[in-house]
N, C-alpha and C positions, 0 to 999 in steps of 0.2 A: 597920702592920705588925710582926709577931711576934721580934721578938730574940735568942727564948731561948736561955742560952748553954749551946750544943750544941758537940760535941767531932767533925769527922772525924777522919779520918788518910787525906789520903793518898802513899802511897808508890810511884814512876815511877821503874818502869829504863827506859832504851829502849837495845834495839838492834837496831833504829836507835827503835825502844817498843817499850817491855814495862810495863805498868800494874795496878799489885795500887790497888785505890780499893777503903778501909777507912770503913763512916761510924762509930761507939762515938754514939749518941742514944740516950736511956729510949722513946722512940715506938716504932714500924713499919714498914717498905718494907710494900704492901699488897701478894698474893700474885698476881700474873698470870698469867689465860689467854687464850692468842694463841688461840690454834687459834678461839674461842671458841665450841660443840657443831658445828665442823668434824671429819672423819676425818683430818685432815692438811692437809698449807701445803708448798708447795714457794712457797724466795724464792732468784733467784736473786742469786748476788756478782760483789768485782771483788775479785784476791786482788793484790794489791802487796806487797814488798818483807817477803812472811811476814804481811800481817794481812790478815784478815776485810773487806772493808766491803762496808754494804749496806745500800739509803736508803728509809730512812721520812720518814713524813710527822709534823712536830710540827702539835698542834693539828690533824689531818686538813688544814692547811695548806698549811707550809713545807716544800717537799723538800730532805732533810737527808742527811748521812753520817755514817755509824758505823763503830765497830769493833766486830766483834762479839769478848767480850771478856769469857770465862769466868772469867779471873785474878784482876777487878775486883769485890765486894761489891756496886759501888752501878752506875745506869748514872748520868749524866753527861752533862747539855748546860755545850758550855768554850765556847760565849757567852754573857753575861748580854743582848747584845743582841735575837736572836733569840726568849727569855723577851719580854720587853719590849715588841718589835709585836707578838710572838702574844697578850701581855694578860695569861700567865700570873701570877697569886698566886704569890709567894715570902715561903714562910709562919714559918721559918725559921730566922734563923745561924748555921752553921756557922763551924767554927774550920776553918782545911784543917793542917795538918804537913809537911816535909818530908823525906826523907831524913834530913836531919839536924836531925831532933825540934824545930829550928822553926817561927813560926810562922810561913807567909811567904801565907796570899792566905784570902781568906775565898766561901763559899759560902755556901746558902740551899734549901735545900730543899724541891721545887714540888711537889703531893701531886697525885694523879690524871691529873697528864696524858696525855689524849691523842693518838696514835700509830697511822700507818696505814701498811702496807706496798704500796708502789704498781702487786704485784701479788696488792691482796685483798689480807681480813685486818686485822680491829684492836684495840687493847687501850688500859688503862691503866697507868699504871704512873706512881711516886713516882718523883722524879728528883732530885740535886744542880745547884743551876746555881751554877759562879760565876761569882764575882765582877772577878775580873782570869785570859783565861789566859795564866802563865806560860808557858809552853812552848809554840812552836809546830810543833802535830803536820805541820799539809800541809811544810813545809819541809827536817821530818827526813824522809815518809814520801815527799811528793814532786808529793804530792795535798790533795784539799780534802777535810782531817775537822772535824768541826761536835761528834759525842761518841763515848759510848762505852757500848755495850751492858751491862749489866751481871754476876750471880745475882739480883739480883730478880728481872730480867724472865724471865730463866731458869727458876729455882727452882722443878722439880716438871712439872718441861715433859721428854719425851722426843725433841732431833731425831737428823741424823742429816747428819752434814758430806763432800761426794763435793766435793775439793780437784780433781775434772777436767773436771769436772759446773761445777764455779763454782752446785752450787746446798745450799742448804738448807733442809732438810727436817724440817719436828712433826710426830709423830704424836697421835693420842688416846693417850693415856698408862692406859690404862679398858681398850682393846681392842690395843694395842704386842705383837703378837708377837717377840723375837727370834729374826732369823734365824742358821738354822743351819749357815752356813760362817763365821762368824766366834766369831772366840776372845771368848771370855766371862769376864771379869777386874772384884769387885767393887770399889768405888769406897766413900771416906769425905765427906761433905756434911758439912762444915765453915763454916758463916759463909753458905752459900749460895756455896760455891766447890764447888768436886769437888777431891781426893787419892788421888791412887796411890800402892798401895806398891812398894817397887825398895829394891836389893837393891847395893852401889859394893865392888866394889875398892883401892882405893888405899895401893898403895908394900903396907906386912905387915895394913895393917889396913884387915879386913873389918865390913860393917853389911848383916843382912836384912829391919831395918827401917827404911826412908829414909821418911819421906813428900815425895812431890814432888808441886807443883801442876800442874794439869791447866788452862794457859792460855792460850788463842786471841790472846792478846791481845799473845807475843811472840813478835819474829823471830829468833829462837831455836832450837838441835835442844833440846838438856840442856843447865839452872844450877846446881850446888850453892852451898848458903852454906855459905864458910866459916867450920869451925867450932861448926855449928849440932850435929853430933856429933861422939864423939870420930875418928870413921873417915874426917872430910869435912878431908883435908890437906892445901895444894896442893902437889902435888909437884915433887920441887929446882929438874929447869930445864921454863918455859911459856914457851908466847908472854907478853910485853909486851904493855898494850897495855889503851884506854879502852872498856867495859863501853857508855855510854854517858853520857846528861842527867839529871838529878833534877829534881824540884821544887826538892829543898836544895842542885845545884848541879853538877860531874862528878862522876860514878862511877867509880871506879878496879879493872881485871876482868883476869883474866887466860885463858890456852882453855892445860889442861894434860892432859896424857893419866894415864888413869886402867883398871891393870888390867886391868879389867872393872865393866859393867856392866847388870843383868838387870831385865829390867820384859814386864809386861804378853808375857809366856811366849818374849819372846826376849832371845839373847842378844849383846852388841859388849864384842866384845875391843879393850884395850888403841887407847880412843877418845878424843880428844880431845873434852873437855866447859866450860864458859867456870864460873867459880870467881869468887863475888862472895866480897870483900871481906870482913868483918866490923863496920869501919867504918860501909860502905853504906848499910846498909839499920835499920831501928827498931827497935829491943834489944826493944820489944814487941812486933813483927812478931814475932819467935821465940814469947817467952812464950806470947801467945796463940793461933797458931797452930799452932805445933810443929813451923812448913816448913821443911823440911831444903832444897833448890831448887824449879824447877820444870820442867815441860816445855812444848819450844813447837808452834810451827806446824811449823818446818824440818824437826822429826819428826812431826808429827800428816799432814802433810802428803803421807806416804807411803804412807796409809794411805785403805779410806774407815770412817769413825769415828760410833761412837751414844751419844750418853749420853744414860743413862733415870736423871734428878734423883729419880723417887721410889722404884723399886726399889733406887737405888745401886747400878747397874752400868754400866758398859765394853765394849763390842765393837768389833773394828778386825777391817780384813779387810785385807791389802797389797794394791799395788795390783802386785807385786809379788816377786815368791820368794824374788830375788838378793838380797842389801842395799847398796847403790850406796856408796861415801865421802861424807859430808859437807862441804859445800865450805866456806871460809871466807875470809873479806878479807886476801889474804896484800903487801898493799902498803900501808899502818901508817896508810891515810889513813879518816877520816870528812868524808861528804860532802851537802852541805846541800841542800836546791832554793830559789833564791828569789826574788826579783820579784813583778809580777801576776798572773803567769800563770806563775809556778814552774819557769819555761820558765831561769834562769840556774843557773848549780853552782859553790857557792863551796866550796871546803876548810877545816873549821873546826876542828880536826883533825888535830897529823901526830904518826902518832909515834917516841920518839926513837929513833933506831938501826935506823930501819926502813928497807926499802928506799928507798922515797918520796922519805923524810926523805936518807937518805944524796945523793939522783939534785941534791939542795936544795930539793923543791916546802916549799913556806910556807904557815900561817894566814894567810887572808886572800888565798891564790888564787884567781882566776876563771878557770874552767875552757873553755878556747878550742874547743876539741876533745880526741876521744879516737881512738888510733890513728887521728886525720886524719880520724873525723864530726866533722862542725860542731856548738856545742852545738845549729842548730838542729835535726836529726836526733838527737838523743840524750833518752835521759830517765835516772833517776834511777836507774832498776830495770838498766834494759843495764851503767852504768857499774859498778856496785857489780856485776855481772855477773862484770864482766871483769879487775875487781879481783878475785876469788876462782877464779880459774885454778888451773889446773899448777904445779906450781914448773918455774921461770925462761921462761917466758912472756914474750916483750916486750908494753911498756904502755912505749905513748909520750904526750910530756900535754903542751900547749901552752896555756898561762895569760896573764892576762894581770895583774903585778904592777907600780902604779905608773902606769897607763897603757904602760908596753912590755912588749910580746906578748915570751913567753923558752918557750923549750922543751929539756922534760924525760924521758928515758928512764930505763929499769931494766925491771932484770927479776922476777919474784914470788918469791921468797923466802919459806918459812917457816921466823921466826927464833927463838930460843928460847936465853933466858939462865938465870941462877943467882938462887932469888933465894936 
């Protein structure tokens, strides 16, 4: 096996997952033709915790589940076991660099791997196979995840995401005609990833030239990279909390209001957005991609979306005219699914000073019931939805701690602190 020293960088930020996967290698990944001569191809997907999940047959034989991620540069197989099982050649070794800027993993490039959708359509793509999975995506999303479909598969294609029907439709780029009823916006493709222009007003500082990554691998609405632009500075009053976990460890973050955010013909006034602290992402990411933030699925799910990589165009059509408020977890809890069937729910993190922390909940507590619903009738999506209710909504959680059952009651509350 060729173990030529090439370097990959994977900067994973999980909210509860968002992944940006990049590869610095002398050799290029091959162009992928998903349609293979057809005019269009429609693929069903599952939508869990703000993530688009499609089923693919690896080597046209082994069914696996992949996150559909426009924010990832490359396609990744998380389990090396599957590559060995299918006899995939692992051609080039790469070093994985986490958000702490130190090597934490090893992967391999496997060339021209056959894939097929279970509803029809097949293609070949170059992929990165991880030597060891450092993050358990299954625990974070609450269902089985085997890989990530990235930009090297999507580059050059035209596809539509219909969140209501939960369908992905790929169109023949040469004959595609954009629908007149959709709003049209130019995008920029950098390293096989789409970027969108936006303007933001934070306090008295405004920028009209922000570059936000369209990231369907992010379970949030908007995130801004602090200090990537002089206009992006966290407001004085924010909600303290963890954004998630990355390959380099815990990633801090805050939720604070900005006076105005404008993008894709829409204005958002006094809207809360996530701020990513400057020390939680690779310095190189800012220099090479000039990224000021991301737009995730919690925003995209409000629209039908068409991405035309070939012409660098984006088309959107809102499902409803009135913009509803975005919902956020107000409990201060980060909860993971665990167990062989992901039917156990463990409190991974409790934000200091939050409603849950003041009630006495602790990291490591195992959930028995939520609002009198036993864990057998729960899933991670339901739990997080209940914790994202209105201010003042009552939450009752029963947990096991060191073999003892404990009951905790608290009310959801938006909590702000001073920086």
